[in-house]
mmCIF file as Biopython writes it, N, C-alpha, C and O atoms, coordinates in Angstrom:
data_model
#
loop_
_atom_site.group_PDB
_atom_site.id
_atom_site.type_symbol
_atom_site.label_atom_id
_atom_site.label_alt_id
_atom_site.label_comp_id
_atom_site.label_asym_id
_atom_site.label_entity_id
_atom_site.label_seq_id
_atom_site.pdbx_PDB_ins_code
_atom_site.Cartn_x
_atom_site.Cartn_y
_atom_site.Cartn_z
_atom_site.occupancy
_atom_site.B_iso_or_equiv
_atom_site.auth_seq_id
_atom_site.auth_asym_id
_atom_site.pdbx_PDB_model_num
ATOM 1   N N  . MET A ? 1  ? 133.849 125.003 77.831  1.0 0.0 1  A 1 
ATOM 2   C CA . MET A ? 1  ? 133.788 124.504 79.185  1.0 0.0 1  A 1 
ATOM 3   C C  . MET A ? 1  ? 132.738 123.131 78.960  1.0 0.0 1  A 1 
ATOM 4   O O  . MET A ? 1  ? 131.732 123.150 78.249  1.0 0.0 1  A 1 
ATOM 5   N N  . ASN A ? 2  ? 133.106 122.256 79.542  1.0 0.0 2  A 1 
ATOM 6   C CA . ASN A ? 2  ? 132.893 120.982 79.375  1.0 0.0 2  A 1 
ATOM 7   C C  . ASN A ? 2  ? 131.423 120.771 80.274  1.0 0.0 2  A 1 
ATOM 8   O O  . ASN A ? 2  ? 131.692 121.205 81.394  1.0 0.0 2  A 1 
ATOM 9   N N  . ASN A ? 3  ? 130.596 120.495 80.268  1.0 0.0 3  A 1 
ATOM 10  C CA . ASN A ? 3  ? 129.247 120.419 81.074  1.0 0.0 3  A 1 
ATOM 11  C C  . ASN A ? 3  ? 128.817 119.060 80.906  1.0 0.0 3  A 1 
ATOM 12  O O  . ASN A ? 3  ? 127.653 118.880 80.548  1.0 0.0 3  A 1 
ATOM 13  N N  . GLN A ? 4  ? 129.847 117.709 81.181  1.0 0.0 4  A 1 
ATOM 14  C CA . GLN A ? 4  ? 129.514 116.874 81.036  1.0 0.0 4  A 1 
ATOM 15  C C  . GLN A ? 4  ? 128.608 115.764 82.339  1.0 0.0 4  A 1 
ATOM 16  O O  . GLN A ? 4  ? 129.340 115.550 83.305  1.0 0.0 4  A 1 
ATOM 17  N N  . GLN A ? 5  ? 127.734 115.349 82.405  1.0 0.0 5  A 1 
ATOM 18  C CA . GLN A ? 5  ? 127.186 114.556 83.415  1.0 0.0 5  A 1 
ATOM 19  C C  . GLN A ? 5  ? 127.549 113.052 83.163  1.0 0.0 5  A 1 
ATOM 20  O O  . GLN A ? 5  ? 127.434 112.380 82.138  1.0 0.0 5  A 1 
ATOM 21  N N  . LYS A ? 6  ? 128.003 112.740 84.353  1.0 0.0 6  A 1 
ATOM 22  C CA . LYS A ? 6  ? 128.233 111.010 84.346  1.0 0.0 6  A 1 
ATOM 23  C C  . LYS A ? 6  ? 127.086 110.169 84.167  1.0 0.0 6  A 1 
ATOM 24  O O  . LYS A ? 6  ? 126.215 110.327 85.023  1.0 0.0 6  A 1 
ATOM 25  N N  . ILE A ? 7  ? 126.895 109.455 83.421  1.0 0.0 7  A 1 
ATOM 26  C CA . ILE A ? 7  ? 125.410 108.734 83.036  1.0 0.0 7  A 1 
ATOM 27  C C  . ILE A ? 7  ? 125.703 107.558 83.796  1.0 0.0 7  A 1 
ATOM 28  O O  . ILE A ? 7  ? 126.714 106.868 83.663  1.0 0.0 7  A 1 
ATOM 29  N N  . PRO A ? 8  ? 124.282 107.269 85.014  1.0 0.0 8  A 1 
ATOM 30  C CA . PRO A ? 8  ? 124.703 105.727 85.998  1.0 0.0 8  A 1 
ATOM 31  C C  . PRO A ? 8  ? 124.578 105.124 85.172  1.0 0.0 8  A 1 
ATOM 32  O O  . PRO A ? 8  ? 124.416 105.375 83.978  1.0 0.0 8  A 1 
ATOM 33  N N  . SER A ? 9  ? 124.659 103.987 85.885  1.0 0.0 9  A 1 
ATOM 34  C CA . SER A ? 9  ? 124.463 102.533 85.111  1.0 0.0 9  A 1 
ATOM 35  C C  . SER A ? 9  ? 123.030 102.068 86.105  1.0 0.0 9  A 1 
ATOM 36  O O  . SER A ? 9  ? 122.681 101.921 87.276  1.0 0.0 9  A 1 
ATOM 37  N N  . LEU A ? 10 ? 122.611 101.987 84.931  1.0 0.0 10 A 1 
ATOM 38  C CA . LEU A ? 10 ? 121.203 101.537 85.633  1.0 0.0 10 A 1 
ATOM 39  C C  . LEU A ? 10 ? 120.929 99.730  85.120  1.0 0.0 10 A 1 
ATOM 40  O O  . LEU A ? 10 ? 121.281 99.287  84.027  1.0 0.0 10 A 1 
ATOM 41  N N  . TYR A ? 11 ? 120.262 98.949  86.169  1.0 0.0 11 A 1 
ATOM 42  C CA . TYR A ? 11 ? 119.997 97.614  85.579  1.0 0.0 11 A 1 
ATOM 43  C C  . TYR A ? 11 ? 118.768 97.183  86.250  1.0 0.0 11 A 1 
ATOM 44  O O  . TYR A ? 11 ? 118.372 97.409  87.393  1.0 0.0 11 A 1 
ATOM 45  N N  . THR A ? 12 ? 118.326 96.608  85.427  1.0 0.0 12 A 1 
ATOM 46  C CA . THR A ? 12 ? 116.788 95.792  86.065  1.0 0.0 12 A 1 
ATOM 47  C C  . THR A ? 12 ? 117.184 94.789  87.012  1.0 0.0 12 A 1 
ATOM 48  O O  . THR A ? 12 ? 118.301 94.284  86.899  1.0 0.0 12 A 1 
ATOM 49  N N  . VAL A ? 13 ? 116.386 94.431  87.955  1.0 0.0 13 A 1 
ATOM 50  C CA . VAL A ? 13 ? 116.657 93.227  88.920  1.0 0.0 13 A 1 
ATOM 51  C C  . VAL A ? 13 ? 117.175 92.361  88.788  1.0 0.0 13 A 1 
ATOM 52  O O  . VAL A ? 13 ? 118.128 92.104  89.523  1.0 0.0 13 A 1 
ATOM 53  N N  . LYS A ? 14 ? 116.680 91.302  87.534  1.0 0.0 14 A 1 
ATOM 54  C CA . LYS A ? 14 ? 117.427 90.483  87.487  1.0 0.0 14 A 1 
ATOM 55  C C  . LYS A ? 14 ? 119.055 90.782  86.949  1.0 0.0 14 A 1 
ATOM 56  O O  . LYS A ? 14 ? 120.065 90.173  87.301  1.0 0.0 14 A 1 
ATOM 57  N N  . GLN A ? 15 ? 118.974 91.642  86.220  1.0 0.0 15 A 1 
ATOM 58  C CA . GLN A ? 15 ? 120.782 92.068  85.717  1.0 0.0 15 A 1 
ATOM 59  C C  . GLN A ? 15 ? 121.572 92.088  87.025  1.0 0.0 15 A 1 
ATOM 60  O O  . GLN A ? 15 ? 122.468 91.291  87.304  1.0 0.0 15 A 1 
ATOM 61  N N  . PHE A ? 16 ? 121.055 93.279  87.941  1.0 0.0 16 A 1 
ATOM 62  C CA . PHE A ? 16 ? 121.656 93.887  89.209  1.0 0.0 16 A 1 
ATOM 63  C C  . PHE A ? 16 ? 122.064 92.443  90.058  1.0 0.0 16 A 1 
ATOM 64  O O  . PHE A ? 16 ? 123.066 92.471  90.772  1.0 0.0 16 A 1 
ATOM 65  N N  . CYS A ? 17 ? 121.424 91.452  89.975  1.0 0.0 17 A 1 
ATOM 66  C CA . CYS A ? 17 ? 121.237 90.229  90.935  1.0 0.0 17 A 1 
ATOM 67  C C  . CYS A ? 17 ? 122.214 89.158  89.599  1.0 0.0 17 A 1 
ATOM 68  O O  . CYS A ? 17 ? 122.285 87.995  89.995  1.0 0.0 17 A 1 
ATOM 69  N N  . GLU A ? 18 ? 122.675 89.297  88.677  1.0 0.0 18 A 1 
ATOM 70  C CA . GLU A ? 18 ? 123.579 88.688  87.687  1.0 0.0 18 A 1 
ATOM 71  C C  . GLU A ? 18 ? 124.702 88.953  87.999  1.0 0.0 18 A 1 
ATOM 72  O O  . GLU A ? 18 ? 125.616 88.128  87.983  1.0 0.0 18 A 1 
ATOM 73  N N  . LYS A ? 19 ? 124.828 90.231  88.359  1.0 0.0 19 A 1 
ATOM 74  C CA . LYS A ? 19 ? 126.290 90.935  88.395  1.0 0.0 19 A 1 
ATOM 75  C C  . LYS A ? 19 ? 126.477 90.599  89.698  1.0 0.0 19 A 1 
ATOM 76  O O  . LYS A ? 19 ? 127.514 89.969  89.906  1.0 0.0 19 A 1 
ATOM 77  N N  . HIS A ? 20 ? 125.776 90.831  90.654  1.0 0.0 20 A 1 
ATOM 78  C CA . HIS A ? 20 ? 126.009 91.246  91.749  1.0 0.0 20 A 1 
ATOM 79  C C  . HIS A ? 20 ? 125.385 89.762  92.726  1.0 0.0 20 A 1 
ATOM 80  O O  . HIS A ? 20 ? 124.624 90.187  93.595  1.0 0.0 20 A 1 
ATOM 81  N N  . PRO A ? 21 ? 125.503 88.360  92.786  1.0 0.0 21 A 1 
ATOM 82  C CA . PRO A ? 21 ? 125.236 87.613  93.215  1.0 0.0 21 A 1 
ATOM 83  C C  . PRO A ? 21 ? 124.869 87.387  94.666  1.0 0.0 21 A 1 
ATOM 84  O O  . PRO A ? 21 ? 123.912 86.695  95.010  1.0 0.0 21 A 1 
ATOM 85  N N  . ALA A ? 22 ? 125.653 87.985  95.460  1.0 0.0 22 A 1 
ATOM 86  C CA . ALA A ? 22 ? 125.482 88.405  97.102  1.0 0.0 22 A 1 
ATOM 87  C C  . ALA A ? 22 ? 123.928 88.527  97.087  1.0 0.0 22 A 1 
ATOM 88  O O  . ALA A ? 22 ? 123.217 88.096  97.995  1.0 0.0 22 A 1 
ATOM 89  N N  . PHE A ? 23 ? 123.390 89.267  95.772  1.0 0.0 23 A 1 
ATOM 90  C CA . PHE A ? 23 ? 121.937 89.890  96.526  1.0 0.0 23 A 1 
ATOM 91  C C  . PHE A ? 23 ? 120.869 89.140  95.431  1.0 0.0 23 A 1 
ATOM 92  O O  . PHE A ? 23 ? 120.900 89.276  94.208  1.0 0.0 23 A 1 
ATOM 93  N N  . THR A ? 24 ? 119.834 88.236  96.285  1.0 0.0 24 A 1 
ATOM 94  C CA . THR A ? 24 ? 118.635 87.598  95.854  1.0 0.0 24 A 1 
ATOM 95  C C  . THR A ? 24 ? 117.473 88.497  94.937  1.0 0.0 24 A 1 
ATOM 96  O O  . THR A ? 24 ? 117.090 89.574  95.394  1.0 0.0 24 A 1 
ATOM 97  N N  . HIS A ? 25 ? 117.081 88.129  93.976  1.0 0.0 25 A 1 
ATOM 98  C CA . HIS A ? 25 ? 116.212 88.808  93.344  1.0 0.0 25 A 1 
ATOM 99  C C  . HIS A ? 25 ? 115.257 89.116  94.612  1.0 0.0 25 A 1 
ATOM 100 O O  . HIS A ? 25 ? 115.262 90.238  95.119  1.0 0.0 25 A 1 
ATOM 101 N N  . GLY A ? 26 ? 114.424 88.059  95.110  1.0 0.0 26 A 1 
ATOM 102 C CA . GLY A ? 26 ? 113.685 88.208  96.185  1.0 0.0 26 A 1 
ATOM 103 C C  . GLY A ? 26 ? 114.090 89.360  97.496  1.0 0.0 26 A 1 
ATOM 104 O O  . GLY A ? 26 ? 113.279 89.998  98.168  1.0 0.0 26 A 1 
ATOM 105 N N  . GLY A ? 27 ? 115.123 89.376  97.569  1.0 0.0 27 A 1 
ATOM 106 C CA . GLY A ? 27 ? 115.922 90.594  98.818  1.0 0.0 27 A 1 
ATOM 107 C C  . GLY A ? 27 ? 115.557 91.723  98.157  1.0 0.0 27 A 1 
ATOM 108 O O  . GLY A ? 27 ? 114.613 92.249  98.746  1.0 0.0 27 A 1 
ATOM 109 N N  . ILE A ? 28 ? 115.956 92.437  97.012  1.0 0.0 28 A 1 
ATOM 110 C CA . ILE A ? 28 ? 116.341 93.162  96.298  1.0 0.0 28 A 1 
ATOM 111 C C  . ILE A ? 28 ? 114.650 93.964  96.052  1.0 0.0 28 A 1 
ATOM 112 O O  . ILE A ? 28 ? 114.457 95.171  96.202  1.0 0.0 28 A 1 
ATOM 113 N N  . ARG A ? 29 ? 113.340 92.721  95.562  1.0 0.0 29 A 1 
ATOM 114 C CA . ARG A ? 29 ? 112.244 92.950  95.646  1.0 0.0 29 A 1 
ATOM 115 C C  . ARG A ? 29 ? 111.613 93.703  96.757  1.0 0.0 29 A 1 
ATOM 116 O O  . ARG A ? 29 ? 111.088 94.816  96.805  1.0 0.0 29 A 1 
ATOM 117 N N  . HIS A ? 30 ? 111.807 92.818  97.593  1.0 0.0 30 A 1 
ATOM 118 C CA . HIS A ? 30 ? 111.432 93.683  99.483  1.0 0.0 30 A 1 
ATOM 119 C C  . HIS A ? 30 ? 112.250 95.006  99.199  1.0 0.0 30 A 1 
ATOM 120 O O  . HIS A ? 30 ? 111.640 95.909  98.626  1.0 0.0 30 A 1 
ATOM 121 N N  . HIS A ? 31 ? 113.312 95.167  99.475  1.0 0.0 31 A 1 
ATOM 122 C CA . HIS A ? 31 ? 114.033 96.762  99.512  1.0 0.0 31 A 1 
ATOM 123 C C  . HIS A ? 31 ? 113.183 97.349  98.550  1.0 0.0 31 A 1 
ATOM 124 O O  . HIS A ? 31 ? 112.474 98.279  98.935  1.0 0.0 31 A 1 
ATOM 125 N N  . ILE A ? 32 ? 113.112 96.955  97.273  1.0 0.0 32 A 1 
ATOM 126 C CA . ILE A ? 32 ? 112.307 98.536  96.155  1.0 0.0 32 A 1 
ATOM 127 C C  . ILE A ? 32 ? 110.718 98.275  96.610  1.0 0.0 32 A 1 
ATOM 128 O O  . ILE A ? 32 ? 110.001 99.242  96.355  1.0 0.0 32 A 1 
ATOM 129 N N  . PHE A ? 33 ? 110.223 97.445  97.069  1.0 0.0 33 A 1 
ATOM 130 C CA . PHE A ? 33 ? 108.806 97.834  97.665  1.0 0.0 33 A 1 
ATOM 131 C C  . PHE A ? 33 ? 108.764 98.480  98.721  1.0 0.0 33 A 1 
ATOM 132 O O  . PHE A ? 33 ? 107.786 99.216  98.856  1.0 0.0 33 A 1 
ATOM 133 N N  . HIS A ? 34 ? 109.611 98.445  99.633  1.0 0.0 34 A 1 
ATOM 134 C CA . HIS A ? 34 ? 109.633 99.193  100.707 1.0 0.0 34 A 1 
ATOM 135 C C  . HIS A ? 34 ? 110.757 100.132 100.555 1.0 0.0 34 A 1 
ATOM 136 O O  . HIS A ? 34 ? 111.818 100.125 101.179 1.0 0.0 34 A 1 
ATOM 137 N N  . ALA A ? 35 ? 110.350 100.982 99.586  1.0 0.0 35 A 1 
ATOM 138 C CA . ALA A ? 35 ? 111.406 102.336 99.129  1.0 0.0 35 A 1 
ATOM 139 C C  . ALA A ? 35 ? 111.333 102.902 99.826  1.0 0.0 35 A 1 
ATOM 140 O O  . ALA A ? 35 ? 112.275 103.160 100.575 1.0 0.0 35 A 1 
ATOM 141 N N  . SER A ? 36 ? 110.148 103.394 99.938  1.0 0.0 36 A 1 
ATOM 142 C CA . SER A ? 36 ? 109.690 104.962 100.916 1.0 0.0 36 A 1 
ATOM 143 C C  . SER A ? 36 ? 109.828 104.994 101.915 1.0 0.0 36 A 1 
ATOM 144 O O  . SER A ? 36 ? 109.892 106.120 102.407 1.0 0.0 36 A 1 
ATOM 145 N N  . THR A ? 37 ? 109.978 103.608 102.977 1.0 0.0 37 A 1 
ATOM 146 C CA . THR A ? 37 ? 110.227 104.025 103.823 1.0 0.0 37 A 1 
ATOM 147 C C  . THR A ? 37 ? 112.211 103.226 104.427 1.0 0.0 37 A 1 
ATOM 148 O O  . THR A ? 37 ? 112.638 103.168 105.580 1.0 0.0 37 A 1 
ATOM 149 N N  . ASN A ? 38 ? 112.752 102.881 103.450 1.0 0.0 38 A 1 
ATOM 150 C CA . ASN A ? 38 ? 114.075 102.434 103.630 1.0 0.0 38 A 1 
ATOM 151 C C  . ASN A ? 38 ? 114.939 103.410 103.567 1.0 0.0 38 A 1 
ATOM 152 O O  . ASN A ? 38 ? 115.990 103.370 104.206 1.0 0.0 38 A 1 
ATOM 153 N N  . GLY A ? 39 ? 114.612 104.396 102.798 1.0 0.0 39 A 1 
ATOM 154 C CA . GLY A ? 39 ? 115.554 105.407 102.280 1.0 0.0 39 A 1 
ATOM 155 C C  . GLY A ? 39 ? 115.952 104.755 100.866 1.0 0.0 39 A 1 
ATOM 156 O O  . GLY A ? 39 ? 117.144 105.031 100.727 1.0 0.0 39 A 1 
ATOM 157 N N  . LEU A ? 40 ? 115.616 104.187 100.005 1.0 0.0 40 A 1 
ATOM 158 C CA . LEU A ? 40 ? 115.457 104.407 98.581  1.0 0.0 40 A 1 
ATOM 159 C C  . LEU A ? 40 ? 115.590 105.103 98.011  1.0 0.0 40 A 1 
ATOM 160 O O  . LEU A ? 40 ? 116.631 105.564 97.542  1.0 0.0 40 A 1 
ATOM 161 N N  . ASP A ? 41 ? 113.924 105.553 97.811  1.0 0.0 41 A 1 
ATOM 162 C CA . ASP A ? 41 ? 113.644 106.759 97.154  1.0 0.0 41 A 1 
ATOM 163 C C  . ASP A ? 41 ? 114.472 107.873 97.747  1.0 0.0 41 A 1 
ATOM 164 O O  . ASP A ? 41 ? 115.363 108.262 96.993  1.0 0.0 41 A 1 
ATOM 165 N N  . ASP A ? 42 ? 114.415 108.310 98.588  1.0 0.0 42 A 1 
ATOM 166 C CA . ASP A ? 42 ? 115.560 109.205 99.345  1.0 0.0 42 A 1 
ATOM 167 C C  . ASP A ? 42 ? 116.506 109.566 98.182  1.0 0.0 42 A 1 
ATOM 168 O O  . ASP A ? 42 ? 116.482 110.344 97.229  1.0 0.0 42 A 1 
ATOM 169 N N  . MET A ? 43 ? 117.468 108.520 98.763  1.0 0.0 43 A 1 
ATOM 170 C CA . MET A ? 43 ? 118.708 108.383 97.925  1.0 0.0 43 A 1 
ATOM 171 C C  . MET A ? 43 ? 118.707 108.384 96.398  1.0 0.0 43 A 1 
ATOM 172 O O  . MET A ? 43 ? 119.790 108.430 95.815  1.0 0.0 43 A 1 
ATOM 173 N N  . SER A ? 44 ? 117.451 108.333 95.643  1.0 0.0 44 A 1 
ATOM 174 C CA . SER A ? 44 ? 117.080 108.113 94.165  1.0 0.0 44 A 1 
ATOM 175 C C  . SER A ? 44 ? 118.490 106.838 93.725  1.0 0.0 44 A 1 
ATOM 176 O O  . SER A ? 44 ? 119.561 106.871 93.118  1.0 0.0 44 A 1 
ATOM 177 N N  . VAL A ? 45 ? 117.796 105.985 94.345  1.0 0.0 45 A 1 
ATOM 178 C CA . VAL A ? 45 ? 118.097 104.571 93.890  1.0 0.0 45 A 1 
ATOM 179 C C  . VAL A ? 45 ? 117.604 103.580 92.743  1.0 0.0 45 A 1 
ATOM 180 O O  . VAL A ? 45 ? 118.168 102.723 92.063  1.0 0.0 45 A 1 
ATOM 181 N N  . ILE A ? 46 ? 116.446 104.018 92.819  1.0 0.0 46 A 1 
ATOM 182 C CA . ILE A ? 46 ? 115.527 103.389 92.320  1.0 0.0 46 A 1 
ATOM 183 C C  . ILE A ? 46 ? 114.803 104.394 90.828  1.0 0.0 46 A 1 
ATOM 184 O O  . ILE A ? 46 ? 114.055 105.349 91.036  1.0 0.0 46 A 1 
ATOM 185 N N  . VAL A ? 47 ? 115.113 104.049 89.717  1.0 0.0 47 A 1 
ATOM 186 C CA . VAL A ? 47 ? 114.300 104.641 88.667  1.0 0.0 47 A 1 
ATOM 187 C C  . VAL A ? 47 ? 113.394 104.141 88.171  1.0 0.0 47 A 1 
ATOM 188 O O  . VAL A ? 47 ? 113.577 103.063 87.605  1.0 0.0 47 A 1 
ATOM 189 N N  . ARG A ? 48 ? 112.208 104.677 88.195  1.0 0.0 48 A 1 
ATOM 190 C CA . ARG A ? 48 ? 110.970 103.663 87.393  1.0 0.0 48 A 1 
ATOM 191 C C  . ARG A ? 48 ? 110.630 104.567 86.539  1.0 0.0 48 A 1 
ATOM 192 O O  . ARG A ? 48 ? 110.354 105.766 86.583  1.0 0.0 48 A 1 
ATOM 193 N N  . ASN A ? 49 ? 110.747 103.315 85.317  1.0 0.0 49 A 1 
ATOM 194 C CA . ASN A ? 49 ? 110.061 104.124 83.793  1.0 0.0 49 A 1 
ATOM 195 C C  . ASN A ? 49 ? 109.143 103.510 83.630  1.0 0.0 49 A 1 
ATOM 196 O O  . ASN A ? 49 ? 109.432 102.454 83.068  1.0 0.0 49 A 1 
ATOM 197 N N  . GLY A ? 50 ? 107.770 103.648 83.904  1.0 0.0 50 A 1 
ATOM 198 C CA . GLY A ? 50 ? 106.683 102.570 83.001  1.0 0.0 50 A 1 
ATOM 199 C C  . GLY A ? 50 ? 106.566 101.875 83.852  1.0 0.0 50 A 1 
ATOM 200 O O  . GLY A ? 50 ? 106.263 102.271 84.977  1.0 0.0 50 A 1 
ATOM 201 N N  . ARG A ? 51 ? 106.761 100.712 83.572  1.0 0.0 51 A 1 
ATOM 202 C CA . ARG A ? 51 ? 106.765 99.645  84.743  1.0 0.0 51 A 1 
ATOM 203 C C  . ARG A ? 51 ? 107.518 98.984  84.503  1.0 0.0 51 A 1 
ATOM 204 O O  . ARG A ? 51 ? 107.306 97.782  84.669  1.0 0.0 51 A 1 
ATOM 205 N N  . ARG A ? 52 ? 108.789 99.440  83.986  1.0 0.0 52 A 1 
ATOM 206 C CA . ARG A ? 52 ? 110.235 98.983  84.313  1.0 0.0 52 A 1 
ATOM 207 C C  . ARG A ? 52 ? 110.791 99.375  85.557  1.0 0.0 52 A 1 
ATOM 208 O O  . ARG A ? 52 ? 110.478 100.510 85.915  1.0 0.0 52 A 1 
ATOM 209 N N  . VAL A ? 53 ? 111.486 98.770  86.259  1.0 0.0 53 A 1 
ATOM 210 C CA . VAL A ? 53 ? 112.352 99.265  87.874  1.0 0.0 53 A 1 
ATOM 211 C C  . VAL A ? 53 ? 113.679 98.979  87.513  1.0 0.0 53 A 1 
ATOM 212 O O  . VAL A ? 53 ? 114.029 97.907  87.019  1.0 0.0 53 A 1 
ATOM 213 N N  . LEU A ? 54 ? 114.667 100.238 87.835  1.0 0.0 54 A 1 
ATOM 214 C CA . LEU A ? 54 ? 116.139 99.929  87.097  1.0 0.0 54 A 1 
ATOM 215 C C  . LEU A ? 54 ? 116.709 100.291 88.123  1.0 0.0 54 A 1 
ATOM 216 O O  . LEU A ? 54 ? 116.070 101.105 88.789  1.0 0.0 54 A 1 
ATOM 217 N N  . ILE A ? 55 ? 117.874 99.931  88.587  1.0 0.0 55 A 1 
ATOM 218 C CA . ILE A ? 55 ? 118.524 100.351 90.013  1.0 0.0 55 A 1 
ATOM 219 C C  . ILE A ? 55 ? 120.019 101.000 89.557  1.0 0.0 55 A 1 
ATOM 220 O O  . ILE A ? 55 ? 120.740 100.538 88.673  1.0 0.0 55 A 1 
ATOM 221 N N  . ASP A ? 56 ? 120.262 102.041 90.285  1.0 0.0 56 A 1 
ATOM 222 C CA . ASP A ? 56 ? 121.080 103.036 90.373  1.0 0.0 56 A 1 
ATOM 223 C C  . ASP A ? 56 ? 122.295 102.194 90.634  1.0 0.0 56 A 1 
ATOM 224 O O  . ASP A ? 56 ? 121.951 101.462 91.561  1.0 0.0 56 A 1 
ATOM 225 N N  . GLU A ? 57 ? 123.438 101.931 90.335  1.0 0.0 57 A 1 
ATOM 226 C CA . GLU A ? 57 ? 124.379 100.633 91.042  1.0 0.0 57 A 1 
ATOM 227 C C  . GLU A ? 57 ? 125.311 101.286 92.518  1.0 0.0 57 A 1 
ATOM 228 O O  . GLU A ? 57 ? 125.560 100.890 93.656  1.0 0.0 57 A 1 
ATOM 229 N N  . ALA A ? 58 ? 125.629 102.591 91.608  1.0 0.0 58 A 1 
ATOM 230 C CA . ALA A ? 58 ? 126.303 103.681 92.195  1.0 0.0 58 A 1 
ATOM 231 C C  . ALA A ? 58 ? 125.682 104.337 93.533  1.0 0.0 58 A 1 
ATOM 232 O O  . ALA A ? 58 ? 126.290 104.714 94.535  1.0 0.0 58 A 1 
ATOM 233 N N  . ALA A ? 59 ? 124.192 104.368 93.241  1.0 0.0 59 A 1 
ATOM 234 C CA . ALA A ? 59 ? 123.562 104.463 94.489  1.0 0.0 59 A 1 
ATOM 235 C C  . ALA A ? 59 ? 122.989 103.695 95.629  1.0 0.0 59 A 1 
ATOM 236 O O  . ALA A ? 59 ? 122.673 104.024 96.773  1.0 0.0 59 A 1 
ATOM 237 N N  . PHE A ? 60 ? 122.952 102.636 95.010  1.0 0.0 60 A 1 
ATOM 238 C CA . PHE A ? 60 ? 122.854 101.331 95.901  1.0 0.0 60 A 1 
ATOM 239 C C  . PHE A ? 60 ? 123.722 100.846 96.756  1.0 0.0 60 A 1 
ATOM 240 O O  . PHE A ? 60 ? 123.336 100.305 97.792  1.0 0.0 60 A 1 
ATOM 241 N N  . PHE A ? 61 ? 124.777 100.946 96.502  1.0 0.0 61 A 1 
ATOM 242 C CA . PHE A ? 61 ? 126.094 100.696 97.224  1.0 0.0 61 A 1 
ATOM 243 C C  . PHE A ? 61 ? 126.618 101.710 98.440  1.0 0.0 61 A 1 
ATOM 244 O O  . PHE A ? 61 ? 127.351 101.595 99.422  1.0 0.0 61 A 1 
ATOM 245 N N  . GLU A ? 62 ? 125.791 102.820 97.790  1.0 0.0 62 A 1 
ATOM 246 C CA . GLU A ? 62 ? 126.048 104.132 98.651  1.0 0.0 62 A 1 
ATOM 247 C C  . GLU A ? 62 ? 125.069 104.067 100.022 1.0 0.0 62 A 1 
ATOM 248 O O  . GLU A ? 62 ? 125.356 104.258 101.204 1.0 0.0 62 A 1 
ATOM 249 N N  . TRP A ? 63 ? 123.368 103.598 99.157  1.0 0.0 63 A 1 
ATOM 250 C CA . TRP A ? 63 ? 122.769 103.543 100.402 1.0 0.0 63 A 1 
ATOM 251 C C  . TRP A ? 63 ? 122.871 102.239 101.258 1.0 0.0 63 A 1 
ATOM 252 O O  . TRP A ? 63 ? 122.364 102.116 102.373 1.0 0.0 63 A 1 
ATOM 253 N N  . LEU A ? 64 ? 123.791 101.009 100.413 1.0 0.0 64 A 1 
ATOM 254 C CA . LEU A ? 64 ? 123.863 100.282 101.659 1.0 0.0 64 A 1 
ATOM 255 C C  . LEU A ? 64 ? 125.165 100.390 102.395 1.0 0.0 64 A 1 
ATOM 256 O O  . LEU A ? 64 ? 125.339 99.797  103.459 1.0 0.0 64 A 1 
ATOM 257 N N  . MET A ? 65 ? 126.099 101.158 101.825 1.0 0.0 65 A 1 
ATOM 258 C CA . MET A ? 65 ? 127.131 101.589 103.278 1.0 0.0 65 A 1 
ATOM 259 C C  . MET A ? 65 ? 126.641 102.217 103.999 1.0 0.0 65 A 1 
ATOM 260 O O  . MET A ? 65 ? 127.238 102.041 105.061 1.0 0.0 65 A 1 
ATOM 261 N N  . ASN A ? 66 ? 125.509 103.218 104.188 1.0 0.0 66 A 1 
ATOM 262 C CA . ASN A ? 66 ? 124.883 104.000 104.761 1.0 0.0 66 A 1 
ATOM 263 C C  . ASN A ? 66 ? 123.738 103.640 106.105 1.0 0.0 66 A 1 
ATOM 264 O O  . ASN A ? 66 ? 123.129 104.479 106.768 1.0 0.0 66 A 1 
ATOM 265 N N  . GLN A ? 67 ? 123.689 102.357 106.228 1.0 0.0 67 A 1 
ATOM 266 C CA . GLN A ? 67 ? 122.780 101.756 106.476 1.0 0.0 67 A 1 
ATOM 267 C C  . GLN A ? 67 ? 123.381 101.296 108.292 1.0 0.0 67 A 1 
ATOM 268 O O  . GLN A ? 67 ? 122.674 100.597 109.018 1.0 0.0 67 A 1 
#
């Protein structure tokens, strides 16, 4: 039986904004700051590893489409 999990594509804010220029650095930081009230935390879009904040690309766009 093959129990492989898909590894999520995680990006820093800078990397995410470079890959998707429609989103600004400040705009993404705003969403991260308000993650507890806007649903980002509920959908596991933000991954915090120490001081580093990473964005799960697939989860972000799923969250965006549900807004």
